[in-house]
C-alpha positions as CSV (number, residue, x, y, z in Angstrom):
1,M,104.6,-50.5,-57.5
2,E,106.0,-48.3,-54.8
3,T,103.7,-45.4,-53.8
4,K,103.4,-42.5,-51.4
5,K,99.9,-42.4,-50.0
6,F,98.2,-39.3,-48.6
7,P,95.3,-39.3,-46.2
8,I,91.9,-40.6,-47.2
9,V,89.3,-37.9,-47.4
10,V,85.6,-38.5,-46.8
11,N,84.1,-35.9,-49.2
12,S,80.5,-37.0,-48.3
13,F,78.8,-39.9,-46.5
14,H,75.1,-40.1,-46.2
15,Y,72.9,-42.7,-44.4
16,D,69.2,-43.0,-45.0
17,L,66.7,-45.3,-43.3
18,L,64.4,-46.8,-46.0
19,Q,61.1,-48.5,-46.2
20,K,60.9,-52.3,-46.3
21,G,60.8,-53.7,-49.8
22,D,63.3,-51.3,-51.4
23,Q,65.4,-53.1,-53.9
24,P,69.0,-53.8,-53.1
25,S,71.6,-52.1,-55.3
26,Q,75.3,-51.6,-55.4
27,D,77.0,-48.8,-57.3
28,V,80.6,-48.4,-56.3
29,Q,82.8,-46.8,-58.9
30,V,86.6,-46.3,-58.9
31,A,88.1,-43.5,-60.9
32,M,91.6,-42.3,-61.0
33,R,93.0,-39.1,-62.6
34,K,96.4,-37.5,-62.8
35,V,96.7,-34.3,-60.7
36,Q,99.3,-31.7,-59.9
37,P,100.1,-31.3,-56.2
38,T,98.7,-28.1,-54.7
39,D,100.6,-28.3,-51.4
40,E,103.7,-26.0,-51.6
41,R,105.7,-28.6,-49.7
42,L,105.2,-31.1,-52.6
43,K,106.1,-28.7,-55.4
44,G,109.1,-30.1,-57.3
45,T,108.5,-33.7,-56.2
46,E,106.7,-34.5,-59.4
47,K,110.1,-35.8,-60.7
48,D,109.8,-38.7,-58.3
49,G,106.6,-39.9,-59.9
50,A,103.1,-38.9,-61.0
51,F,100.4,-37.8,-58.6
52,F,96.9,-39.4,-59.0
53,E,93.6,-38.8,-57.2
54,I,91.6,-41.9,-56.6
55,M,87.9,-41.2,-56.2
56,V,85.3,-43.7,-55.1
57,P,81.7,-42.5,-55.4
58,F,79.2,-45.0,-54.0
59,D,75.4,-45.6,-53.7
60,V,74.4,-48.8,-51.9
61,T,71.0,-50.0,-50.8
62,V,71.4,-53.0,-48.4
63,E,68.9,-55.8,-48.7
64,D,66.8,-56.6,-45.7
65,N,68.3,-54.0,-43.5
66,G,66.3,-51.0,-44.7
67,F,69.1,-48.5,-45.2
68,K,71.1,-46.8,-48.0
69,V,74.5,-45.3,-47.8
70,S,76.0,-43.0,-50.4
71,G,78.8,-40.5,-50.8
72,S,82.3,-40.1,-52.1
73,I,85.8,-40.9,-50.7
74,S,89.1,-39.9,-52.3
75,R,92.8,-40.1,-51.8
76,V,95.9,-38.7,-53.5
77,V,98.8,-41.1,-54.2
78,Q,102.2,-40.6,-55.8
79,T,103.4,-43.5,-57.9
80,L,107.1,-43.4,-57.4
81,G,109.1,-44.0,-60.6
82,Y,105.9,-44.1,-62.7
83,E,105.0,-41.2,-65.0
84,G,102.4,-42.9,-67.2
85,E,98.6,-42.3,-67.3
86,A,96.1,-43.9,-64.9
87,S,94.5,-45.8,-67.8
88,E,97.9,-47.6,-68.3
89,L,98.1,-49.0,-64.8
90,P,97.5,-52.7,-64.5
91,P,94.0,-53.6,-63.0
92,D,95.6,-55.3,-60.0
93,E,97.6,-52.1,-59.2
94,L,94.4,-50.0,-59.4
95,E,92.7,-52.5,-57.1
96,K,95.5,-52.3,-54.6
97,L,95.4,-48.5,-54.6
98,S,91.6,-48.3,-54.3
99,R,91.0,-51.1,-51.8
100,P,91.8,-49.0,-48.7
101,L,89.1,-46.5,-49.8
102,V,86.5,-49.3,-50.3
103,E,87.4,-50.6,-46.9
104,Y,86.8,-47.1,-45.5
105,I,83.2,-47.3,-46.9
106,E,82.8,-50.7,-45.2
107,T,84.1,-49.4,-41.9
108,L,82.0,-46.2,-41.9
109,T,78.9,-48.2,-42.8
110,Y,79.5,-50.6,-39.9
111,Q,80.1,-47.8,-37.4
112,V,77.1,-45.7,-38.5
113,T,74.8,-48.7,-38.4
114,A,76.1,-49.8,-35.0
115,V,74.8,-46.5,-33.7
116,A,71.7,-46.0,-35.9
117,L,70.4,-49.6,-35.8
118,N,72.1,-50.8,-32.5
119,E,73.8,-53.5,-34.6
120,G,76.6,-52.9,-37.1
121,V,76.1,-54.2,-40.6
122,S,79.2,-55.4,-42.4
123,L,79.6,-54.8,-46.1
124,N,82.2,-56.9,-47.9
125,F,82.7,-55.5,-51.4
126,Q,84.4,-57.7,-53.9
127,A,86.2,-56.3,-57.0
128,S,83.8,-58.0,-59.4
129,G,80.8,-59.1,-57.3
130,E,77.9,-57.9,-55.1
131,P,78.4,-56.8,-51.5
132,E,77.7,-59.4,-48.9
133,S,75.9,-58.3,-45.8
134,K,76.3,-59.9,-42.4
């Protein structure tokens, strides 16, 4: 599917140092909803394809590293030649559209922990599994 992608927006990103023994958890959600463009320069381009906002709220406690990250990242995409609903998109297309946002969470976490802990922690989220920490 051909798409026009707009910039990724970090709505919030929060890092917390935790106490030893906190239970690891992973809550990374992907939601997608149809939106109307608000930018005047995009008015009238709806005929080329539907606009969707992809939202990825997350709340992850990393095992053995004593920290938690949470927040929300989003992006607007236009699916060129597609006018259907988000729920009608094949799962592999949703994964392709959302993967860059999940990678942003991984990158932000690595960069923040490199500064906060003097060692970057890599998160490797899988579509249907737990994150792996390195």
